[in-house]
C-alpha positions in Angstrom: 271.4 148.4 47.7 275.4 148.8 48.1 277.6 148.7 45.1 278.8 145.5 44.6 275.9 143.3 46.1 274.5 140.7 43.5 270.4 139.2 44.3 269.0 135.9 44.7 265.6 135.7 43.2 262.6 135.3 46.7 261.9 131.5 46.8 258.3 130.1 47.4 257.5 128.0 50.5 258.3 125.2 48.4 261.6 125.8 48.2 262.6 127.1 51.4 264.3 124.4 52.6 266.7 124.3 49.3 267.6 128.0 49.7 268.1 127.8 53.9 270.9 125.0 52.2 271.9 127.1 49.6 272.2 129.8 51.7 274.7 127.8 54.3 276.4 126.6 51.7 277.4 130.4 50.3 277.8 131.6 54.2 280.5 128.6 54.8 281.8 128.4 51.3 282.4 132.4 50.6 283.3 133.4 54.3 280.2 136.0 53.7 277.5 137.0 55.0 273.9 137.8 53.1 271.7 140.7 53.6 267.6 140.4 53.7 265.4 143.4 53.1 262.6 143.2 55.1 259.1 144.6 55.4 258.7 148.2 55.9 262.2 149.6 54.6 264.3 147.7 56.9 267.6 145.4 56.6 269.0 142.0 58.6 272.1 141.2 57.7 273.7 137.8 58.6 277.2 137.0 58.9 279.4 134.4 57.5 279.0 132.0 60.7 275.1 131.5 59.7 274.1 133.2 63.4 275.1 136.2 64.6 273.5 139.3 62.9 273.0 142.3 62.9 269.6 145.0 61.6 268.0 147.9 60.7 264.3 149.6 60.8 266.1 151.9 58.2 268.4 154.5 57.3 270.7 156.7 59.9 270.9 160.0 59.9 267.8 163.1 59.0 266.0 160.4 57.4 265.8 158.0 59.9 265.4 160.6 62.2 262.4 161.6 59.9 260.7 158.1 59.7 261.0 157.1 63.5 259.8 160.4 64.8 257.8 159.2 67.6 261.1 158.2 68.9 262.4 160.9 68.8 259.8 162.7 70.1 260.1 160.4 73.7 263.9 160.8 72.9 263.3 164.8 73.1 261.2 164.9 76.1 263.1 162.7 78.2 266.5 164.9 77.3 264.7 167.7 79.5 266.4 165.8 82.3 269.6 167.3 80.3 268.1 170.5 79.9 268.6 170.9 83.7 272.0 169.7 84.1 273.1 171.9 81.5 271.0 175.4 82.9 272.7 174.7 86.1 275.7 174.3 85.1 275.3 177.8 82.7 273.7 179.9 85.2 276.6 179.6 87.9 278.8 181.2 85.8 277.0 184.3 85.7 276.2 184.7 89.3 279.4 184.6 90.8 280.2 187.7 88.8 277.0 189.7 89.8 277.9 192.2 91.6 275.0 192.5 94.3 275.2 188.7 94.4 279.2 189.4 95.8 278.3 192.2 97.3 276.0 190.0 100.1 278.2 186.9 100.3 281.8 188.3 99.4 283.6 185.0 98.7 287.3 183.5 97.6 288.2 181.2 94.9 287.4 178.4 97.6 283.7 179.5 98.4 283.3 179.7 94.9 284.7 176.4 94.1 282.2 174.7 97.4 279.5 176.9 96.0 279.5 174.7 92.3 280.8 171.7 93.7 278.3 171.2 95.9 275.4 170.5 93.7 278.3 167.8 91.8 278.3 165.9 95.0 274.7 165.8 95.4 274.6 164.6 91.8 277.0 161.9 92.6 274.4 160.0 95.4 271.8 161.3 92.9 273.4 158.8 90.0 274.6 156.2 92.0 270.4 155.7 94.2 268.6 155.8 90.4 270.1 152.5 89.3 268.5 151.1 92.0 265.2 153.0 92.1 265.4 152.7 88.0 264.9 148.9 88.2 263.0 148.8 90.9 260.2 151.5 90.6 260.8 151.7 86.6 262.7 154.4 84.4 259.5 156.8 84.2 258.5 156.7 88.3 262.2 157.4 88.9 262.6 160.2 86.5 259.3 161.5 88.4 261.0 161.1 91.9 264.2 162.8 90.7 262.2 166.1 89.1 260.5 166.8 92.4 263.7 166.7 94.5 265.2 169.1 91.3 262.6 171.4 91.9 263.2 171.2 95.6 266.3 172.2 95.4 265.8 175.1 92.9 263.2 176.7 95.5 265.9 176.7 98.0 268.5 178.6 95.9 266.3 180.8 94.9 264.7 181.8 98.1 268.1 181.5 99.9 268.8 183.9 102.8 272.4 182.9 103.5 275.0 181.1 101.4 274.6 178.0 103.3 271.3 177.5 102.2 272.1 178.3 99.0 274.9 175.8 99.0 272.0 173.4 100.4 269.8 173.6 97.8 272.3 173.5 94.8 273.1 170.4 97.4 269.7 169.1 96.7 269.0 169.9 93.5 272.4 168.3 92.0 270.3 164.8 94.1 267.3 165.4 91.0 270.8 166.7 88.5 272.4 163.6 89.3 269.3 160.9 89.0 268.1 162.4 85.9 271.8 162.4 84.1 271.5 158.6 84.7 267.8 158.0 83.7 267.6 159.8 80.5 270.1 158.9 78.7 269.7 155.0 79.8 265.9 155.5 79.4 266.5 156.9 75.5 269.0 154.1 74.9 266.3 151.5 76.1 263.4 153.1 72.9 266.1 153.5 70.4 266.9 151.0 67.6 270.1 150.2 66.2 270.6 152.5 63.6 269.4 155.6 65.3 271.2 154.8 68.7 273.6 156.9 69.1 271.9 159.7 66.8 269.1 159.7 69.7 271.5 159.8 72.8 273.0 162.5 71.0 269.7 164.9 71.7 270.9 164.0 75.9 274.5 166.5 75.3 271.9 168.6 73.1 269.6 168.9 75.8 272.3 169.5 78.1 274.5 172.4 75.9 271.0 173.9 75.4 270.7 174.4 78.8 274.1 176.0 79.4 273.2 178.6 76.6 269.3 179.7 78.2 271.4 179.5 81.7 274.3 181.6 80.5 272.4 184.6 78.8 269.4 184.0 80.9 272.2 185.3 83.7 273.4 188.1 81.4 270.0 189.7 80.2 269.8 189.7 84.2 272.9 191.2 85.9 272.1 194.7 85.8 268.6 193.9 87.2 269.1 196.3 90.4 269.1 194.0 93.8 269.0 190.1 94.8 266.5 189.9 91.2 269.7 190.2 89.0 270.8 185.9 90.2 267.2 184.9 92.1 265.3 185.1 88.8 268.0 183.2 86.4 268.4 180.6 89.8 264.3 180.6 89.4 263.7 179.6 86.1 265.5 176.7 86.8 262.2 175.4 87.5 260.5 175.5 84.7 262.4 172.3 83.2 262.0 170.5 86.4 258.3 170.8 87.0 257.7 170.7 82.8 259.4 166.7 83.0 257.6 166.0 86.6 254.4 166.4 85.0 254.8 164.8 81.7 257.2 162.0 81.9 254.0 159.5 82.1 253.0 160.2 78.9 256.2 158.4 77.8 255.6 155.0 76.9 257.5 152.4 79.0 260.8 150.8 78.7 260.4 147.9 76.5 263.3 146.1 77.4 262.3 146.6 81.1 259.0 145.6 80.5 260.6 142.3 79.1 262.3 141.8 82.4 259.1 142.0 84.1 257.6 139.6 82.6 255.0 142.1 80.3 255.6 140.3 77.0 252.2 142.3 75.4 253.0 145.9 77.0 256.8 145.0 75.3 255.5 144.2 71.9 252.7 147.1 72.1 256.0 150.1 73.2 258.0 148.2 70.7 255.1 149.4 67.7 254.2 152.2 69.1 258.1 153.4 69.0 258.7 151.9 65.8 255.3 153.2 64.2 254.0 150.2 63.6 250.1 149.1 63.8 249.4 146.4 66.5 248.9 143.7 63.4 252.2 144.6 61.7 253.5 144.5 64.5 253.2 140.4 65.3 254.1 140.2 61.6 257.2 142.5 61.5 260.0 140.1 61.5 262.3 142.7 63.2 260.1 143.4 65.8 259.6 140.0 66.7 263.5 139.6 66.2 264.1 142.0 68.8 262.0 140.7 71.2 263.3 137.5 71.1 266.4 139.2 71.6 264.8 140.9 74.9 263.5 137.5 76.1 266.9 136.0 75.6 268.6 138.6 77.4 266.7 138.0 80.5 266.5 134.3 80.3 270.5 134.3 80.1 270.1 136.5 83.6 268.2 134.3 85.1 270.4 131.2 84.6 273.6 133.0 85.1 272.6 134.6 88.8 269.2 134.5 91.6 266.8 137.4 90.5 267.4 138.3 93.9 270.5 139.3 93.2 269.6 142.8 91.6 269.1 144.5 94.3 272.1 143.1 96.4 275.9 144.2 97.2 277.0 141.4 95.0 275.4 142.2 91.8 277.5 145.6 92.2 280.3 144.2 92.6 280.0 141.8 89.5 280.3 144.8 87.6 284.2 144.2 88.6 284.2 140.7 88.2 286.2 139.6 85.2 283.0 139.5 82.5 281.9 143.1 83.2 285.5 144.8 84.0 286.2 146.2 80.2 282.7 147.6 79.9 282.6 149.3 83.6 285.7 150.7 82.8 285.1 151.8 79.2 281.6 153.6 80.8 284.4 155.2 83.8 286.6 156.2 81.8 284.8 157.9 78.8 282.9 160.0 81.5 286.7 160.6 83.3 288.4 161.7 79.8 284.7 164.0 79.6 285.1 166.1 82.5 288.8 166.5 82.4 289.1 168.3 78.8 288.2 170.9 80.3 285.2 171.8 79.2 283.2 172.2 82.8 285.6 174.1 84.0 284.8 176.9 81.0 281.1 176.6 81.8 281.4 177.2 85.5 284.7 179.9 85.5 284.3 180.9 81.6 284.8 184.7 82.8 287.4 184.2 85.0 289.4 182.5 82.2 288.6 184.3 79.2 290.4 187.0 81.9 293.6 185.0 82.0 293.6 185.2 78.1 294.0 189.0 77.8 290.1 189.6 77.9 289.3 193.1 79.7 285.7 193.9 80.3 282.8 192.6 82.1 280.5 192.8 78.4 283.6 191.7 76.8 284.7 188.4 78.9 281.1 187.2 79.3 280.2 187.7 75.9 283.6 185.5 75.0 282.3 182.9 77.6 278.8 182.8 76.7 279.7 182.1 72.9 281.3 178.8 74.2 277.7 177.3 74.5 276.4 178.9 71.3 279.8 176.9 69.8 278.9 173.7 71.7 275.2 173.7 71.3 276.1 173.6 67.0 278.5 171.3 67.2 276.3 169.2 68.4 274.0 168.7 65.3 276.1 167.4 63.4 276.8 164.9 65.9 273.2 163.8 66.1 272.9 163.5 62.2 275.9 161.6 61.7 277.0 160.0 64.9 275.6 156.2 63.4 277.4 156.9 60.2 280.6 158.1 60.8 281.1 155.5 64.3 282.1 156.4 67.5 285.5 155.9 67.4 286.6 157.9 64.6 285.3 161.0 66.6 287.0 160.2 69.8 290.1 159.6 68.1 289.8 163.0 66.5 288.4 165.1 68.8 290.3 164.6 71.6 293.6 165.6 69.3 291.9 168.7 68.4 291.4 169.6 71.9 295.0 168.7 73.7 296.4 171.1 70.8 294.0 173.8 71.4 294.8 173.4 74.9 298.5 173.1 74.2 298.5 176.2 72.2 296.3 178.4 75.1 299.2 177.5 77.5 302.0 178.7 75.3 300.4 181.6 74.5 299.7 182.8 78.1 303.0 181.6 78.9 304.1 183.9 76.9 302.1 186.7 77.0 300.1 187.0 80.4 302.0 189.9 81.5 302.0 191.9 78.5 298.4 191.1 76.4 297.6 194.7 75.7 301.0 194.7 73.5 299.7 190.9 71.8 296.4 191.7 71.2 296.4 189.3 68.1 297.6 186.8 70.3 294.8 187.4 72.9 292.3 186.5 69.8 293.7 183.6 68.6 293.4 181.9 72.4 289.9 183.1 72.1 289.9 181.0 68.5 291.5 178.2 70.0 289.1 178.2 73.2 286.5 177.6 70.5 288.2 175.2 68.6 288.2 173.1 71.5 284.7 173.6 72.6 283.3 172.4 68.6 286.0 169.2 68.6 284.6 168.5 72.7 281.0 169.0 71.1 281.5 166.7 68.3 282.8 164.2 69.9 283.4 163.7 74.0 280.7 165.3 74.5 277.5 163.3 72.9 279.5 160.2 73.2 280.5 160.4 76.2 276.9 159.9 77.1 276.3 157.1 74.5 279.1 154.4 75.2 277.9 153.8 78.8 274.3 153.1 77.6 275.3 150.5 75.0 278.3 148.6 76.7 275.7 147.0 79.8 273.8 144.0 79.0 270.4 144.5 80.3 271.0 142.9 83.6 273.2 145.4 84.4 272.7 148.1 82.8 270.7 150.3 85.1 273.8 149.6 87.6 276.4 150.4 84.8 275.0 153.4 83.5 274.4 154.6 86.9 278.5 153.8 87.8 279.0 155.8 85.0 276.4 158.9 85.7 278.9 158.6 89.1 282.0 159.0 87.3 280.7 162.2 85.5 280.0 163.5 89.0 282.8 162.7 91.5 285.1 164.3 88.3 282.7 167.1 88.2 283.4 167.8 91.4 286.8 167.9 91.5 287.0 170.2 88.3 284.9 172.5 90.1 286.8 172.5 93.4 289.9 172.8 92.2 289.8 175.3 89.0 289.2 178.6 91.1 292.5 177.6 93.3 295.0 176.1 90.2 294.1 179.2 88.3 295.1 181.7 91.0 298.3 179.8 91.2 298.9 179.0 87.2 296.4 179.3 84.5 299.2 178.2 81.7 299.6 174.9 83.9 295.5 175.1 84.1 295.1 174.6 80.4 298.0 172.0 80.1 296.9 169.8 82.5 293.3 170.0 80.4 295.9 169.2 77.2 297.7 166.3 78.7 294.2 164.5 80.1 293.1 165.1 76.3 296.3 163.6 74.8 295.0 160.4 77.5 292.2 160.6 75.4 293.1 159.9 72.5 295.3 157.2 73.7 292.8 155.1 75.4 290.1 156.3 72.4 293.0 154.5 70.4 294.0 151.4 72.1 290.9 150.4 74.4 287.5 151.9 72.5 285.7 149.2 70.1 283.4 150.5 68.1 279.5 150.1 68.9 277.8 152.3 65.7 274.9 149.6 65.0 275.2 147.3 67.4 271.9 146.0 69.3 272.0 146.4 72.6 271.2 142.7 72.6 274.6 141.8 70.6 276.9 144.1 72.5 278.1 140.5 73.2 279.7 139.8 69.9 281.9 143.2 70.6 283.0 141.6 73.8 283.0 137.8 73.1 286.6 137.9 74.6 285.3 139.1 77.8 282.3 137.1 77.9 284.1 133.4 78.7 282.8 130.2 76.3 280.7 129.0 79.3 278.3 132.1 78.4 278.5 132.2 75.0 277.5 128.5 74.5 274.5 129.4 77.0 273.4 132.6 74.9 273.4 130.3 71.6 271.7 127.5 73.2 269.3 130.2 74.4 269.0 131.4 71.1 268.3 127.9 69.5 265.5 126.7 72.6 263.7 130.5 71.7 263.3 129.9 68.7 265.9 133.1 67.2 267.7 130.6 65.0 264.9 129.6 63.2 263.5 133.2 62.5 266.7 134.0 61.0 267.0 131.2 59.2 262.8 131.4 58.1 263.8 134.7 56.7 266.4 133.2 54.7 264.2 130.9 53.5 261.5 133.5 52.5 263.1 136.4 51.4 265.3 138.3 49.2 269.0 137.3 49.5 271.6 139.3 48.4 275.7 138.2 48.1 277.2 140.4 50.9 
């Protein structure tokens, strides 16, 4: 119990109405909320208005992850989609500098950028298409189809006999990667409890970084194998995570929110019970599970009253994202991905050896080792984000991370401008620049890396979530495509200018995260409207209030207050 809280003794059933009146009186007169402890270690906080609230099933951080081990396991398995994404990014950095590969197909900066960007272009269309498939065919079936497409692209890349076939394989694999990059975080968000959603969503970023590390170091270890096996082996190995997810995705539980959307209430209750580690009997009596299920029903009822249910597959459903009700949420989803990509992280992953050479590192082994360290640093930095993201919040990490990233890029640009003509005489400056690259990577790994996948899956209501996340993910791939295409020619023009562009983007990210992004930590997906209350409109707020009353949510909260232990907030 937080310091300064006092306890009001729990009441009997006969005194319930009196305690309800006491609670209401306390809330209105003192303008403070109350906290109610629930069975199995949960808590419900009712705010001073008497009907808005938030809740948690238990602690956040490591204790919460251990307590919710089944949900963590499901999120980790769904995160294999991110592993596929990351492996494709990490492996290409080595392939592009392998001797046998360059002997087969001599390529210049433009061809190098096109080969890299082909995956991003395919992923753009995959991310958009998955927004429709996720609602029509379910999250799990869509993950299955996306995995099949990714495996097909992997086979084409491995067996390519021409550069065109390799580029085609990258594009087809990109369709699967783009779909998975949208579907995995969407699914993870919908199975997560409020207090752990940020941590479980950060598993997606951990999987991406793990894929980057595996991809890079696999290529590093195979680079000296004679013949085309040096680059065909690492390209072939990306088939493994794809087929694993393809074969295993149906052992995952269905999304409870999608079950409610389709009217399968018993299935939704069973899934919630399984995810929250309750028995069926316990789930029927657990007030938080009942509350979460009611929230989902209210959200669906609100959707059905606002618009015809057939609109879900129409063009009008997509244009609603840009209407006054959703535009702020849409811009947050799109812009977090814009700043994530223009921070420069993927330029370092794709062209790490080339960029490292620009700061004075010489020799294949040295440049590859230094650029390979980028993935390792990022992997280590994501771990504390997984543990503490829900405790520290989104905004502080975004603001602090963007400042450090901007300063790191700026210093690298200055060092290159001053010493690029004579690095041998300024080895200390070169290693300071390497340190700045690692500092940038660590900051990214704790801020825009994981939070870029968290925010889009949080801010949209259920009716628009798959399409909103799909549009946000499309922003990843549009900007990723541009980064992959323009970085090689830009480096040819000026390495210092390249890092300065990234520094300006990171400074813009600081301003945006400070003045635009709301704090969403600890807010349930169904209560996100409170965060965006000024954007929803009074009519919708009133309609939702009426639905909450009609479906019994207010009565549930009143009964919990009346029969539970009340603590002064």
